N, CA, C and O atoms as a MOPAC input file, in Angstrom:
PM7 MOZYME 1SCF
protein

 N     22.98900 1   -59.88100 1   -25.28500 1
 C     24.20500 1   -60.29300 1   -25.95900 1
 C     24.94100 1   -59.03500 1   -26.41900 1
 O     24.37600 1   -58.17800 1   -27.10000 1
 N     26.17700 1   -58.94800 1   -26.04400 1
 C     26.97100 1   -57.79500 1   -26.43600 1
 C     27.38100 1   -57.93000 1   -27.91000 1
 O     27.41200 1   -59.02900 1   -28.46300 1
 N     27.68800 1   -56.81300 1   -28.51400 1
 C     28.13000 1   -56.83600 1   -29.90600 1
 C     29.41600 1   -57.63700 1   -30.05300 1
 O     29.59700 1   -58.35300 1   -31.03800 1
 N     30.30300 1   -57.51800 1   -29.08300 1
 C     31.55800 1   -58.25500 1   -29.11800 1
 C     31.30400 1   -59.76700 1   -29.12100 1
 O     31.89900 1   -60.49900 1   -29.91200 1
 N     30.43300 1   -60.22300 1   -28.24600 1
 C     30.09200 1   -61.64600 1   -28.18400 1
 C     29.43800 1   -62.09000 1   -29.49000 1
 O     29.73400 1   -63.16700 1   -30.00800 1
 N     28.55400 1   -61.25700 1   -30.01400 1
 C     27.87400 1   -61.58800 1   -31.26600 1
 C     28.88300 1   -61.77800 1   -32.39700 1
 O     28.82300 1   -62.77300 1   -33.12000 1
 N     29.80300 1   -60.83600 1   -32.55400 1
 C     30.75600 1   -60.91400 1   -33.65900 1
 C     31.73400 1   -62.08200 1   -33.49900 1
 O     32.14300 1   -62.68800 1   -34.49000 1
 N     32.10100 1   -62.39000 1   -32.28300 1
 C     32.94900 1   -63.57200 1   -32.06000 1
 C     32.19200 1   -64.84900 1   -32.42100 1
 O     32.73700 1   -65.73600 1   -33.07800 1
 N     30.94300 1   -64.93500 1   -31.99100 1
 C     30.12400 1   -66.10700 1   -32.30200 1
 C     29.85200 1   -66.20700 1   -33.79700 1
 O     29.88600 1   -67.29700 1   -34.36800 1
 N     29.58400 1   -65.07600 1   -34.42400 1
 C     29.34200 1   -65.06500 1   -35.86400 1
 C     30.58600 1   -65.50100 1   -36.62800 1
 O     30.48100 1   -66.19200 1   -37.64200 1
 N     31.74800 1   -65.10800 1   -36.15600 1
 C     32.99900 1   -65.54200 1   -36.78800 1
 C     33.14100 1   -67.05500 1   -36.70400 1
 O     33.52400 1   -67.70300 1   -37.67800 1
 N     32.83400 1   -67.61400 1   -35.54800 1
 C     32.90700 1   -69.05700 1   -35.36500 1
 C     31.92000 1   -69.77700 1   -36.29200 1
 O     32.26900 1   -70.77000 1   -36.93000 1
 N     30.70800 1   -69.27400 1   -36.35800 1
 C     29.68000 1   -69.85500 1   -37.22500 1
 C     30.10900 1   -69.75500 1   -38.69300 1
 O     29.90500 1   -70.68500 1   -39.47300 1
 N     30.69100 1   -68.64000 1   -39.05000 1
 C     31.13800 1   -68.44300 1   -40.44000 1
 C     32.25000 1   -69.41800 1   -40.80200 1
 O     32.22800 1   -70.02300 1   -41.87300 1
 N     33.21100 1   -69.56500 1   -39.91500 1
 C     34.31500 1   -70.50200 1   -40.16900 1
 C     33.78000 1   -71.92600 1   -40.26800 1
 O     34.18800 1   -72.68000 1   -41.15200 1
 N     32.88000 1   -72.29800 1   -39.37900 1
 C     32.27800 1   -73.63600 1   -39.43100 1
 C     31.56900 1   -73.86200 1   -40.76700 1
 O     31.71900 1   -74.91800 1   -41.38100 1
 N     30.80800 1   -72.88500 1   -41.20700 1
 C     30.09800 1   -73.00100 1   -42.48800 1
 C     31.06500 1   -73.16500 1   -43.64900 1
 O     30.87000 1   -74.01700 1   -44.51600 1
 N     32.09700 1   -72.35300 1   -43.66000 1
 C     33.06700 1   -72.42300 1   -44.76200 1
 C     33.84700 1   -73.73600 1   -44.75500 1
 O     34.15800 1   -74.28300 1   -45.81300 1
 N     34.16000 1   -74.23800 1   -43.56800 1
 C     34.84200 1   -75.53900 1   -43.47800 1
 C     33.94600 1   -76.64300 1   -44.03200 1
 O     34.40400 1   -77.50100 1   -44.78600 1
 N     32.68500 1   -76.61900 1   -43.66100 1
 C     31.75800 1   -77.63600 1   -44.17100 1
 C     31.58700 1   -77.52200 1   -45.68600 1
 O     31.52900 1   -78.53500 1   -46.38300 1
 N     31.50700 1   -76.29900 1   -46.19100 1
 C     31.41100 1   -76.12200 1   -47.64800 1
 C     32.65800 1   -76.67200 1   -48.34200 1
 O     32.56200 1   -77.30000 1   -49.39600 1
 N     33.81100 1   -76.43600 1   -47.75300 1
 C     35.05500 1   -76.95700 1   -48.31100 1
 C     35.04700 1   -78.49500 1   -48.28700 1
 O     35.44600 1   -79.14300 1   -49.25500 1
 N     34.59000 1   -79.05800 1   -47.17500 1
 C     34.52000 1   -80.52400 1   -47.07600 1
 C     33.59400 1   -81.10500 1   -48.13600 1
 O     33.90700 1   -82.12700 1   -48.74600 1
 N     32.45900 1   -80.45500 1   -48.35500 1
 C     31.54400 1   -80.92000 1   -49.39800 1
 C     32.22500 1   -80.91200 1   -50.75800 1
 O     32.05700 1   -81.83900 1   -51.55000 1
 N     32.98900 1   -79.86700 1   -51.02400 1
 C     33.60800 1   -79.75900 1   -52.34600 1
 C     34.77400 1   -80.73100 1   -52.51500 1
 O     34.99500 1   -81.24500 1   -53.61200 1
 N     35.51600 1   -80.98400 1   -51.44600 1
 C     36.69700 1   -81.84500 1   -51.54800 1
 C     36.40700 1   -83.31900 1   -51.26500 1
 O     36.79700 1   -84.19700 1   -52.03600 1
 N     35.73800 1   -83.57400 1   -50.18300 1
 C     35.53700 1   -84.95900 1   -49.75300 1
 C     34.42200 1   -85.64400 1   -50.52900 1
 O     34.57400 1   -86.78600 1   -50.96300 1
 N     33.31000 1   -84.95300 1   -50.70200 1
 C     32.15300 1   -85.58100 1   -51.33000 1
 C     32.04600 1   -85.27600 1   -52.81900 1
 O     31.08800 1   -85.68300 1   -53.47500 1
 N     33.02200 1   -84.56400 1   -53.34600 1
 C     33.09500 1   -84.27000 1   -54.78200 1
 C     31.80700 1   -83.65900 1   -55.33300 1
 O     31.29900 1   -84.07300 1   -56.37500 1
 N     31.30000 1   -82.68000 1   -54.62000 1
 C     30.14700 1   -81.95400 1   -55.16100 1
 C     30.52400 1   -80.48600 1   -55.33600 1
 O     29.75900 1   -79.57800 1   -55.01000 1
 N     31.73700 1   -80.28600 1   -55.86600 1
 C     32.22300 1   -78.91700 1   -56.04000 1
 C     31.36000 1   -78.12400 1   -57.01300 1
 O     31.34200 1   -76.89400 1   -56.96700 1
 N     30.64900 1   -78.81700 1   -57.88900 1
 C     29.79200 1   -78.08700 1   -58.82100 1
 C     28.64300 1   -77.39900 1   -58.08200 1
 O     28.01900 1   -76.48600 1   -58.62200 1
 N     28.36600 1   -77.82200 1   -56.87300 1
 C     27.29500 1   -77.20900 1   -56.08700 1
 C     27.83300 1   -76.21700 1   -55.05800 1
 O     27.07400 1   -75.64200 1   -54.27800 1
 N     29.14200 1   -76.02600 1   -55.06700 1
 C     29.75100 1   -75.10000 1   -54.12400 1
 C     29.19700 1   -73.69100 1   -54.30700 1
 O     29.08200 1   -72.93800 1   -53.33900 1
 N     28.85500 1   -73.33300 1   -55.53500 1
 C     28.33800 1   -71.99600 1   -55.82500 1
 C     27.11700 1   -71.65000 1   -54.99900 1
 O     27.06400 1   -70.57600 1   -54.40100 1
 N     26.14400 1   -72.52900 1   -54.95100 1
 C     24.92800 1   -72.26600 1   -54.17900 1
 C     25.25100 1   -72.14800 1   -52.69600 1
 O     24.71300 1   -71.26900 1   -52.02200 1
 N     26.10000 1   -72.99600 1   -52.18300 1
 C     26.49500 1   -72.91600 1   -50.77500 1
 C     27.22300 1   -71.62000 1   -50.47700 1
 O     26.99600 1   -70.99100 1   -49.44400 1
 N     28.10100 1   -71.22600 1   -51.38800 1
 C     28.87400 1   -69.99900 1   -51.22200 1
 C     27.96300 1   -68.77200 1   -51.27900 1
 O     28.08800 1   -67.87000 1   -50.45000 1
 N     27.05100 1   -68.73100 1   -52.25100 1
 C     26.10200 1   -67.61300 1   -52.34100 1
 C     25.22200 1   -67.55000 1   -51.09900 1
 O     24.98200 1   -66.47600 1   -50.54700 1
 N     24.75000 1   -68.70200 1   -50.67100 1
 C     23.87900 1   -68.72500 1   -49.49900 1
 C     24.62700 1   -68.28300 1   -48.24800 1
 O     24.04500 1   -67.65900 1   -47.36100 1
 N     25.91200 1   -68.60300 1   -48.17600 1
 C     26.71800 1   -68.16500 1   -47.04300 1
 C     26.68100 1   -66.64400 1   -46.92100 1
 O     26.42900 1   -66.10700 1   -45.84300 1
 N     26.93000 1   -65.96300 1   -48.01900 1
 C     26.94000 1   -64.49500 1   -47.98000 1
 C     25.54500 1   -63.90800 1   -47.77600 1
 O     25.39400 1   -62.87600 1   -47.12300 1
 N     24.54200 1   -64.55200 1   -48.32500 1
 C     23.16400 1   -64.08100 1   -48.12100 1
 C     22.79200 1   -64.18100 1   -46.64400 1
 O     22.29600 1   -63.21700 1   -46.06100 1
 N     23.02800 1   -65.32900 1   -46.04600 1
 C     22.66000 1   -65.51800 1   -44.63800 1
 C     23.55700 1   -64.73000 1   -43.69900 1
 O     23.10700 1   -64.29900 1   -42.63700 1
 N     24.80300 1   -64.53400 1   -44.06300 1
 C     25.68900 1   -63.67900 1   -43.26900 1
 C     25.14600 1   -62.25200 1   -43.24400 1
 O     25.07000 1   -61.63000 1   -42.18500 1
 N     24.77400 1   -61.74400 1   -44.40000 1
 C     24.20800 1   -60.40100 1   -44.47100 1
 C     22.90300 1   -60.27600 1   -43.70400 1
 O     22.69800 1   -59.31300 1   -42.96600 1
 N     22.02100 1   -61.25300 1   -43.88200 1
 C     20.74500 1   -61.22500 1   -43.15300 1
 C     20.96900 1   -61.28000 1   -41.64500 1
 O     20.29100 1   -60.58400 1   -40.88900 1
 N     21.90400 1   -62.09300 1   -41.21500 1
 C     22.18600 1   -62.22200 1   -39.78700 1
 C     22.69500 1   -60.90900 1   -39.20300 1
 O     22.28500 1   -60.51400 1   -38.11100 1
 N     23.57600 1   -60.24200 1   -39.91500 1
 C     24.08500 1   -58.94900 1   -39.44800 1
 C     22.96000 1   -57.91700 1   -39.33900 1
 O     22.88000 1   -57.18200 1   -38.35500 1
 N     22.10500 1   -57.86800 1   -40.33900 1
 C     20.98100 1   -56.92600 1   -40.32200 1
 C     20.02800 1   -57.23500 1   -39.18600 1
 O     19.59100 1   -56.33500 1   -38.46900 1
 N     19.70300 1   -58.51600 1   -39.02000 1
 C     18.76100 1   -58.91600 1   -37.96600 1
 C     19.30500 1   -58.54200 1   -36.58900 1
 O     18.55500 1   -58.05900 1   -35.74100 1
 N     20.59400 1   -58.75700 1   -36.35700 1
 C     21.17100 1   -58.41600 1   -35.06300 1
 C     21.08100 1   -56.91700 1   -34.79900 1
 O     20.66100 1   -56.50000 1   -33.72000 1
 N     21.46900 1   -56.11300 1   -35.77000 1
 C     21.43700 1   -54.65500 1   -35.60100 1
 C     20.02000 1   -54.15900 1   -35.32200 1
 O     19.80100 1   -53.35500 1   -34.41700 1
 N     19.06500 1   -54.64500 1   -36.10600 1
 C     17.68000 1   -54.20400 1   -35.93300 1
 C     17.11100 1   -54.71100 1   -34.60400 1
 O     16.41700 1   -53.97100 1   -33.90700 1
 N     17.40000 1   -55.96100 1   -34.25200 1
 C     16.88800 1   -56.52500 1   -32.99500 1
 C     17.39500 1   -55.74500 1   -31.78900 1
 O     16.64700 1   -55.50500 1   -30.84100 1
 N     18.66900 1   -55.34600 1   -31.82500 1
 C     19.23200 1   -54.57500 1   -30.70000 1
 C     18.52800 1   -53.22400 1   -30.55300 1
 O     18.38100 1   -52.72300 1   -29.43900 1
 N     18.09600 1   -52.63900 1   -31.65900 1
 C     17.39300 1   -51.35300 1   -31.59700 1
 C     15.94100 1   -51.52200 1   -31.16900 1
 O     15.41800 1   -50.71900 1   -30.39600 1
 N     15.29700 1   -52.55900 1   -31.66900 1
 C     13.87300 1   -52.75600 1   -31.38400 1
 C     13.63900 1   -53.23200 1   -29.95500 1
 O     12.61300 1   -52.90100 1   -29.36100 1
 N     14.56200 1   -53.99600 1   -29.39400 1
 C     14.34500 1   -54.58300 1   -28.06900 1
 C     14.19200 1   -53.52400 1   -26.98200 1
 O     13.56300 1   -53.78300 1   -25.95600 1
 N     14.75100 1   -52.35000 1   -27.18800 1
 C     14.64100 1   -51.30600 1   -26.17100 1
 C     13.33200 1   -50.52100 1   -26.28700 1
 O     13.03200 1   -49.68100 1   -25.43800 1
 N     12.56900 1   -50.79200 1   -27.32100 1
 C     11.28000 1   -50.11700 1   -27.48900 1
 C     10.32200 1   -50.59300 1   -26.40300 1
 O     10.27900 1   -51.78600 1   -26.10500 1
 N      9.55300 1   -49.68200 1   -25.80500 1
 C      8.65000 1   -50.08000 1   -24.71000 1
 C      7.53500 1   -51.04400 1   -25.14000 1
 O      6.99800 1   -51.78300 1   -24.31500 1
 N      7.20000 1   -51.03100 1   -26.39900 1
 C      6.15000 1   -51.91300 1   -26.90400 1
 C      6.76400 1   -53.24600 1   -27.33700 1
 O      7.43200 1   -53.32100 1   -28.36900 1
 N      6.53400 1   -54.30200 1   -26.54100 1
 C      7.12600 1   -55.61700 1   -26.81300 1
 C      6.63000 1   -56.22900 1   -28.11800 1
 O      7.31100 1   -57.07500 1   -28.70000 1
 N      5.47300 1   -55.82000 1   -28.57700 1
 C      4.93900 1   -56.40800 1   -29.80400 1
 C      5.78600 1   -56.01700 1   -31.02500 1
 O      5.75200 1   -56.70700 1   -32.04400 1
 N      6.52700 1   -54.94300 1   -30.93100 1
 C      7.42400 1   -54.54400 1   -32.03300 1
 C      8.47800 1   -55.63100 1   -32.26700 1
 O      8.77900 1   -55.98400 1   -33.40700 1
 N      9.02800 1   -56.15100 1   -31.18000 1
 C     10.04900 1   -57.18400 1   -31.30200 1
 C      9.45000 1   -58.46400 1   -31.87900 1
 O     10.05200 1   -59.09400 1   -32.74800 1
 N      8.29000 1   -58.84300 1   -31.40900 1
 C      7.61200 1   -60.05200 1   -31.91100 1
 C      7.27500 1   -59.88100 1   -33.39300 1
 O      7.46200 1   -60.80400 1   -34.18500 1
 N      6.78500 1   -58.71400 1   -33.75900 1
 C      6.46600 1   -58.44000 1   -35.16600 1
 C      7.72200 1   -58.51700 1   -36.02800 1
 O      7.69100 1   -59.03100 1   -37.14600 1
 N      8.81100 1   -58.00900 1   -35.50100 1
 C     10.07400 1   -58.08100 1   -36.22800 1
 C     10.50800 1   -59.52500 1   -36.44200 1
 O     10.95400 1   -59.88200 1   -37.53300 1
 N     10.38200 1   -60.34800 1   -35.42700 1
 C     10.77900 1   -61.75900 1   -35.53400 1
 C      9.93900 1   -62.46500 1   -36.59700 1
 O     10.47500 1   -63.21300 1   -37.41500 1
 N      8.64600 1   -62.23300 1   -36.59000 1
 C      7.75900 1   -62.86400 1   -37.57400 1
 C      8.08200 1   -62.36200 1   -38.98100 1
 O      8.11700 1   -63.14800 1   -39.92800 1
 N      8.31700 1   -61.06200 1   -39.11900 1
 C      8.68100 1   -60.49600 1   -40.42000 1
 C     10.00200 1   -61.07200 1   -40.90900 1
 O     10.16200 1   -61.36000 1   -42.09500 1
 N     10.93600 1   -61.23700 1   -39.99900 1
 C     12.22600 1   -61.81800 1   -40.34900 1
 C     12.06200 1   -63.25300 1   -40.84500 1
 O     12.70100 1   -63.64800 1   -41.82100 1
 N     11.22400 1   -64.02400 1   -40.19200 1
 C     10.98100 1   -65.40700 1   -40.61600 1
 C     10.39200 1   -65.43800 1   -42.02500 1
 O     10.80200 1   -66.24300 1   -42.86000 1
 N      9.43500 1   -64.56300 1   -42.27800 1
 C      8.80900 1   -64.50000 1   -43.59900 1
 C      9.83700 1   -64.09500 1   -44.65800 1
 O      9.91200 1   -64.71400 1   -45.72000 1
 N     10.61700 1   -63.07400 1   -44.37600 1
 C     11.64700 1   -62.63100 1   -45.31000 1
 C     12.65700 1   -63.73800 1   -45.58300 1
 O     13.06600 1   -63.94800 1   -46.72500 1
 N     13.05200 1   -64.43700 1   -44.54100 1
 C     14.03200 1   -65.50800 1   -44.70000 1
 C     13.47500 1   -66.64500 1   -45.56200 1
 O     14.20000 1   -67.22100 1   -46.37400 1
 N     12.20000 1   -66.96400 1   -45.38800 1
 C     11.57800 1   -68.00300 1   -46.22000 1
 C     11.54500 1   -67.57800 1   -47.68400 1
 O     11.83900 1   -68.37600 1   -48.57400 1
 N     11.18800 1   -66.32200 1   -47.93000 1
 C     11.12900 1   -65.81600 1   -49.30000 1
 C     12.51500 1   -65.82300 1   -49.93800 1
 O     12.68000 1   -66.26000 1   -51.07700 1
 N     13.50600 1   -65.33700 1   -49.19800 1
 C     14.88100 1   -65.30300 1   -49.71400 1
 C     15.38900 1   -66.71400 1   -49.96900 1
 O     16.07500 1   -66.95300 1   -50.96200 1
 N     15.06500 1   -67.64000 1   -49.09600 1
 C     15.50100 1   -69.02700 1   -49.24700 1
 C     14.92500 1   -69.64300 1   -50.51500 1
 O     15.66100 1   -70.20900 1   -51.32400 1
 N     13.62900 1   -69.53500 1   -50.68700 1
 C     12.98100 1   -70.10900 1   -51.86600 1
 C     13.49000 1   -69.42700 1   -53.13400 1
 O     13.77700 1   -70.09700 1   -54.12600 1
 N     13.60300 1   -68.10500 1   -53.10600 1
 C     14.07100 1   -67.37500 1   -54.28500 1
 C     15.49600 1   -67.77000 1   -54.65600 1
 O     15.79900 1   -67.94600 1   -55.83600 1
 N     16.36900 1   -67.91200 1   -53.67000 1
 C     17.75700 1   -68.27700 1   -53.93100 1
 C     17.84600 1   -69.65200 1   -54.59700 1
 O     18.56200 1   -69.82700 1   -55.58300 1
 N     17.12300 1   -70.60800 1   -54.05600 1
 C     17.16200 1   -71.96200 1   -54.61500 1
 C     16.55000 1   -71.98500 1   -56.01600 1
 O     17.09700 1   -72.61900 1   -56.91900 1
 N     15.42700 1   -71.30300 1   -56.20300 1
 C     14.79300 1   -71.29100 1   -57.52800 1
 C     15.66300 1   -70.60900 1   -58.57800 1
 O     15.79600 1   -71.10600 1   -59.69600 1
 N     16.24900 1   -69.48100 1   -58.22200 1
 C     17.12200 1   -68.78200 1   -59.17500 1
 C     18.31400 1   -69.65600 1   -59.54300 1
 O     18.68000 1   -69.75700 1   -60.71400 1
 N     18.91200 1   -70.28100 1   -58.54800 1
 C     20.04800 1   -71.16900 1   -58.82200 1
 C     19.61400 1   -72.33400 1   -59.69900 1
 O     20.30000 1   -72.68300 1   -60.65900 1
 N     18.48700 1   -72.92900 1   -59.37300 1
 C     17.98700 1   -74.08300 1   -60.11900 1
 C     17.70300 1   -73.71800 1   -61.57700 1
 O     18.02600 1   -74.48000 1   -62.48800 1
 N     17.10200 1   -72.55500 1   -61.78700 1
 C     16.75000 1   -72.12500 1   -63.14400 1
 C     17.97600 1   -71.71500 1   -63.96700 1
 O     18.02300 1   -71.95700 1   -65.17300 1
 N     18.96200 1   -71.09600 1   -63.31800 1
 C     20.12000 1   -70.61000 1   -64.07000 1
 C     21.18700 1   -71.67900 1   -64.28500 1
 O     21.76800 1   -71.75400 1   -65.36800 1
 N     21.45400 1   -72.50000 1   -63.28300 1
 C     22.53400 1   -73.49600 1   -63.38100 1
 C     22.03600 1   -74.83000 1   -63.93000 1
 O     22.78100 1   -75.55800 1   -64.58500 1
 N     20.77000 1   -75.14300 1   -63.65700 1
 C     20.17600 1   -76.41400 1   -64.06800 1
 C     21.00000 1   -77.62200 1   -63.59700 1
 O     21.52600 1   -78.37800 1   -64.41400 1
 N     21.10500 1   -77.79500 1   -62.27700 1
 C     21.90100 1   -78.91100 1   -61.75600 1
 C     21.32000 1   -80.26500 1   -62.18100 1
 O     20.10900 1   -80.42400 1   -62.33200 1
 N     22.20700 1   -81.21500 1   -62.36600 1
 C     21.78200 1   -82.53600 1   -62.82900 1
 C     21.49400 1   -83.49100 1   -61.67900 1
 O     20.95300 1   -84.57400 1   -61.90100 1
 N     21.83700 1   -83.11600 1   -60.47700 1
 C     21.62900 1   -83.97200 1   -59.31500 1
 C     20.80400 1   -83.23600 1   -58.27300 1
 O     20.88300 1   -82.01400 1   -58.14900 1
 N     20.01800 1   -83.99000 1   -57.53000 1
 C     19.22100 1   -83.36400 1   -56.47200 1
 C     20.06700 1   -82.97500 1   -55.26300 1
 O     19.57900 1   -82.28400 1   -54.36900 1
 N     21.30300 1   -83.40000 1   -55.22400 1
 C     22.17600 1   -83.10600 1   -54.08900 1
 C     22.73900 1   -81.67800 1   -54.11000 1
 O     23.49000 1   -81.29600 1   -53.21200 1
 N     22.38400 1   -80.90000 1   -55.11800 1
 C     22.85600 1   -79.51900 1   -55.17900 1
 C     22.38200 1   -78.71500 1   -53.96800 1
 O     22.97600 1   -77.69200 1   -53.62600 1
 N     21.33300 1   -79.17200 1   -53.33500 1
 C     20.71500 1   -78.44400 1   -52.22500 1
 C     21.43400 1   -78.68100 1   -50.89400 1
 O     21.24500 1   -77.90800 1   -49.95500 1
 N     22.24700 1   -79.72400 1   -50.79400 1
 C     22.87800 1   -80.10000 1   -49.52600 1
 C     23.75100 1   -78.98200 1   -48.94100 1
 O     23.59000 1   -78.66300 1   -47.76300 1
 N     24.66800 1   -78.37200 1   -49.70900 1
 C     25.46000 1   -77.28400 1   -49.12200 1
 C     24.58900 1   -76.10000 1   -48.67900 1
 O     24.83900 1   -75.48300 1   -47.64400 1
 N     23.57100 1   -75.80000 1   -49.47800 1
 C     22.66700 1   -74.70700 1   -49.12700 1
 C     21.95700 1   -74.99000 1   -47.80600 1
 O     21.91900 1   -74.13500 1   -46.92200 1
 N     21.40300 1   -76.17700 1   -47.67600 1
 C     20.67800 1   -76.53000 1   -46.44900 1
 C     21.59600 1   -76.53000 1   -45.23200 1
 O     21.17200 1   -76.17300 1   -44.13300 1
 N     22.83200 1   -76.92300 1   -45.42200 1
 C     23.79600 1   -76.90800 1   -44.32200 1
 C     24.01500 1   -75.48700 1   -43.82100 1
 O     23.94900 1   -75.22500 1   -42.62100 1
 N     24.27700 1   -74.57500 1   -44.75100 1
 C     24.49000 1   -73.17500 1   -44.37700 1
 C     23.21500 1   -72.59600 1   -43.76200 1
 O     23.27300 1   -71.88800 1   -42.75700 1
 N     22.07400 1   -72.89700 1   -44.36400 1
 C     20.79100 1   -72.42200 1   -43.84400 1
 C     20.57600 1   -72.89000 1   -42.40200 1
 O     20.19500 1   -72.10300 1   -41.53500 1
 N     20.82100 1   -74.15500 1   -42.16000 1
 C     20.61400 1   -74.72300 1   -40.82700 1
 C     21.55700 1   -74.09400 1   -39.80100 1
 O     21.12700 1   -73.74000 1   -38.70300 1
 N     22.81900 1   -73.95300 1   -40.14300 1
 C     23.78900 1   -73.36900 1   -39.20700 1
 C     23.40300 1   -71.93700 1   -38.85300 1
 O     23.39600 1   -71.57000 1   -37.67800 1
 N     23.08300 1   -71.12900 1   -39.85500 1
 C     22.74000 1   -69.73200 1   -39.59000 1
 C     21.39100 1   -69.59600 1   -38.89100 1
 O     21.20700 1   -68.67300 1   -38.09700 1
 N     20.45400 1   -70.48200 1   -39.16400 1
 C     19.15400 1   -70.43200 1   -38.48600 1
 C     19.31000 1   -70.76400 1   -37.00400 1
 O     18.71000 1   -70.10500 1   -36.15500 1
 N     20.10100 1   -71.76600 1   -36.69400 1
 C     20.35400 1   -72.11100 1   -35.29100 1
 C     21.04000 1   -70.94900 1   -34.58300 1
 O     20.67000 1   -70.59000 1   -33.46500 1
 N     22.03900 1   -70.36300 1   -35.23800 1
 C     22.73900 1   -69.22900 1   -34.64000 1
 C     21.80200 1   -68.03900 1   -34.44300 1
 O     21.83500 1   -67.38200 1   -33.40300 1
 N     20.97600 1   -67.76700 1   -35.43800 1
 C     20.03800 1   -66.64600 1   -35.33500 1
 C     19.05200 1   -66.85700 1   -34.18600 1
 O     18.75100 1   -65.91900 1   -33.44800 1
 N     18.56100 1   -68.05100 1   -34.03500 1
 C     17.65500 1   -68.35600 1   -32.92300 1
 C     18.35900 1   -68.14000 1   -31.58800 1
 O     17.78600 1   -67.57200 1   -30.65800 1
 N     19.59700 1   -68.59500 1   -31.50300 1
 C     20.39000 1   -68.43100 1   -30.28300 1
 C     20.55700 1   -66.96000 1   -29.91700 1
 O     20.27400 1   -66.56400 1   -28.78700 1
 N     21.01400 1   -66.15600 1   -30.86300 1
 C     21.28500 1   -64.76600 1   -30.49100 1
 C     20.00900 1   -63.95600 1   -30.30600 1
 O     20.00200 1   -63.00600 1   -29.52300 1
 N     18.92800 1   -64.30300 1   -31.00200 1
 C     17.67100 1   -63.58100 1   -30.77400 1
 C     17.10500 1   -63.89100 1   -29.38800 1
 O     16.51800 1   -63.01700 1   -28.74900 1
 N     17.27700 1   -65.11500 1   -28.92700 1
 C     16.86200 1   -65.44300 1   -27.56100 1
 C     17.68900 1   -64.66400 1   -26.54600 1
 O     17.15600 1   -64.17600 1   -25.55000 1
 N     18.98900 1   -64.54800 1   -26.79900 1
 C     19.85100 1   -63.77100 1   -25.90800 1
 C     19.44900 1   -62.29200 1   -25.90100 1
 O     19.39700 1   -61.66800 1   -24.84100 1
 N     19.17000 1   -61.73800 1   -27.06900 1
 C     18.76600 1   -60.33400 1   -27.16900 1
 C     17.41800 1   -60.12900 1   -26.46900 1
 O     17.23500 1   -59.14400 1   -25.75400 1
 N     16.48200 1   -61.04900 1   -26.67200 1
 C     15.16100 1   -60.93000 1   -26.04700 1
 C     15.25700 1   -60.99600 1   -24.51300 1
 O     14.50100 1   -60.32600 1   -23.80900 1
 N     16.18100 1   -61.80100 1   -24.01300 1
 C     16.33700 1   -61.93300 1   -22.55700 1
 C     17.05100 1   -60.73900 1   -21.91600 1
 O     16.97700 1   -60.55000 1   -20.70200 1
 N     17.73700 1   -59.93800 1   -22.72600 1
 C     18.40200 1   -58.74600 1   -22.19100 1
 C     17.39400 1   -57.76600 1   -21.59800 1
 O     17.67000 1   -57.10900 1   -20.59400 1
 N     16.24800 1   -57.67700 1   -22.21300 1
 C     15.23100 1   -56.70500 1   -21.80000 1
 C     14.66800 1   -57.04700 1   -20.42500 1
 O     14.29300 1   -56.14800 1   -19.67300 1
 N     14.60500 1   -58.31200 1   -20.09300 1
 C     13.94800 1   -58.74700 1   -18.85200 1
 C     14.78600 1   -58.48000 1   -17.64300 1
 O     14.37300 1   -58.78800 1   -16.52500 1

């Protein structure tokens, strides 16, 4: 996957995420939970950019296990960041409804699908 293709796809994913966050705040009247969705958007955007840059560098390494190790480490880091983000938000904001997680999960799902897509493309470049 070329950097140009990645950034175009990331722009599309970002716009989709922001549109969905806006819909949640306007249509479903859960604007009080927009904060968690908005924070998660920037967290996952940053993680996605870092993962792409590192994956492009690691994939050219002759030892294929480096790339696999990176993918596993990325999954672990993403799980830790996900749990920490939700817990910090829950402890600081103290939401009154369990639906506060919906915008977060939406952004998480969109970026996870995109990350899987581009990592498969990067992994196939080597072959």
